[in-house]
N, C-alpha and C positions, 0 to 999 in steps of 0.2 A: 482376754478381753478385759478393760478398763469400766467398772461402773461407780457412779454416784448412788450412794443411798442417803435418802434423805427421810430421817427415822429420827422422832425425839424419844422414841425409850431405850437408854443406853445398853440395858442387859440384850434386849433383842439384836439392838444395833452391833455392838462387840460380838455376838454369837453370828451375827449373819454374816460380818469381816472376819471373822474366825474361819466357819463352814466353807463360804465361798471359796477361801483359798484352797484350800482342798481339792476343788472344782478346778484349781486355776484359774479362776477369776479375781480379779486384784481390785478392791472396794473399797472406800472412799467415803465416810460419812460424814454426814453435817445433821445437827437439828434441827433446823427451821425454814423456812420458805428465804428469807433473806442470804443466811449463810447457802441457800442450794443455788441462789441465784449470781452470788461470786465465787461460787466452787465451779460454775459452769462456764463463767466469765474466763475462770483464769485455766483452767484446766481442759486435757482433751478425754472427753468420757467416749465409750460406745454406746453405753445405756445407760439409762436415768430409772433408779426404781425409786416410789413416789409415796408416801403416806399420807392420807388424805388430811386427819385432823391432828394438825403443826401448830404449836406455840402461838404461831404470831400471824396465823391464817391459815385458809383452806388449801389442800395439795391440788383440789380439783382449780380453783382460782389461779393458782399458778402454772399448774398445765397448761390453761387457757391461752393464760395471759404468754407464756414461751410460746404457745404453736403461734400465736397470731404476730407475735414479732419476729417468726421464720426458724424458730427452733425445730430441726428436722431429725434430732435423733430418737432412738426408740423411746418408749416410755414402758415400763410397768409398774401400775398400780397395786399396792400390797397394802390392805388395809382389812382392820375387822367388818367395815361395812360391808354387808358380802350380801346383801339381798339383789334381787332381778333387777330393781329400780337403779340403785348404784353402782350395778356394774352396766347397766346401760348408758348413763350419764358419765361415766367415766371414759369409755369408749366412745360415746358419741361425740366430745369433746377435746379427743384428742389422744387418747389411751392408745397402745398397742397391745395389751396385754393386762388383766386383771385375775388378781388374784387375793383371796381371802385368808386373812389369818382367823383359827391356826393353820400353817401350811406344812408340806413334806418339802425339806430341804434342798432333795434331789431332785422334783416336781419343779422349784423355782429355780436350779439350776440351768435344766431343763428348755425351760421357758424364754429365759433370759438367751443361749446360746441359741433358739429359734430367730426370736425377734431380732437380737442381732445380725442375724444371718439373712434376713430378710432386708435388715438395712444396709447392708453390703450388696443390696442385688442378687443375692445368690441363694438356688434354688436345694442345692444338694450339701449335704450333713457334711461334708468333707472339701477339702482346699488342696487341688490338686495347681503346683508351680514348679518349675525349674526342676523338674526329672521326679519331683518327691509328693509322696498326699499325706494331706496332714489331717487328724480326726482330732477336732476338739471336745468332743465327747469323752475320749479317752489318753487324748494326751499323746498319741499314737502318731510317728513319722515315720513313714516306709519307704522303702524305694525297690521296683519292680515286686510288690508284692514281699517284701523284707522287713521286720521292724528296726528300726534304727534307734539305738539309746539314746535318748537326750534327756536333759533335767528341765525343771518347771518352767526357769526362767530362760534357758535356750530355746526349749520350745515358742514360749511367747514371743521373744525375739523373730524366728522364723515364721511364725503367725503376721507376725505385723510386715514383715518385707513379704510374704507371701500374696497378702490379700489385693496388694497393688504391685507385681513383679516390674521390674523397671523403674518405678518408682525411688527418687532415694529420701531415705531418711536420716534424720541430723541424729547425733549422739543424743541431744539433749530430748529430742522425742521419745525415742526408746526408753531411755529411762523414768522417762514421766510416766510410760504404759505400763513398767516389769516395777516401778517402786512407789509406796504410798508417800505418803505428805509425813511420817513420821518415822520413816527410815532414812539411816543414812545410807550414802551411795560412796562408795570408793571412786574417786576419779576417773579409774581405768576401769571400772567394772565392764560396761560394755564392750571395749575392746579384749577381753578375757574373755567373755563368754563367743563374742566374735570366732574369738582364736578357738574356741574353743568346738563352735561349730563346722569352724573349716577341716579341723584335724579329724573328725566323724564324717564330714558328708561332702568335702573335698572340697580344695580349695577354689577351684575356679567358678565355687556354687555364691559364693555372696560377693560384692567387688567393693571395695573401696573408692570413694571419689574423694579424693583431698580436698581437706579443707571443710567438705561438706555433710558427707555421712556415708552413707552404704545404700544397697541396692542388692536385690534378687537378680541374677541373670536370667533372663526369660529365653526359654527353653527354644533353642534354633529352629 
């Protein structure tokens, strides 16, 4: 999962970015409404985490304008404004969830998984595709009930492919989902991860569409 966090407290933002990575969630952080708009226009994010009190405006106003403009990605409001009226206002103006500060990081990760799952149109907490079952909560891939050993980034690639079996994902798209803005990416990084997945899962599982990208073969 790739998350955009709009939060102007640098200490909290850094803690969120590091802490969510432990949960297998890649987080990019910006500190203003304007930067949030630019990031959303340029990047592929699964979920938006939004503070309400930002240096250049209200997070609620940003949320409302995003929804009015057709933005459909799930939004979680993460804010110190946590009385009942604030929660009602946030949810009524387009938020999918609301979490007050201070908060528990494990709970935040669980809430992000839940609203991302709803955004993908699935109710189950696991993803079944290609003969495998993926459990995003514990980063487990299994086949016939037996766990398979995959790295965090291998899991992220397999999840991206499994969410839409048969759909082609370009190398650039997979790189964007796996790596942050500040991370250097080796030119063959995706190819290496795909090679390792094929070694572990079987060469027939992931198909290369020459010149286009990769896709998970649907189960016959």
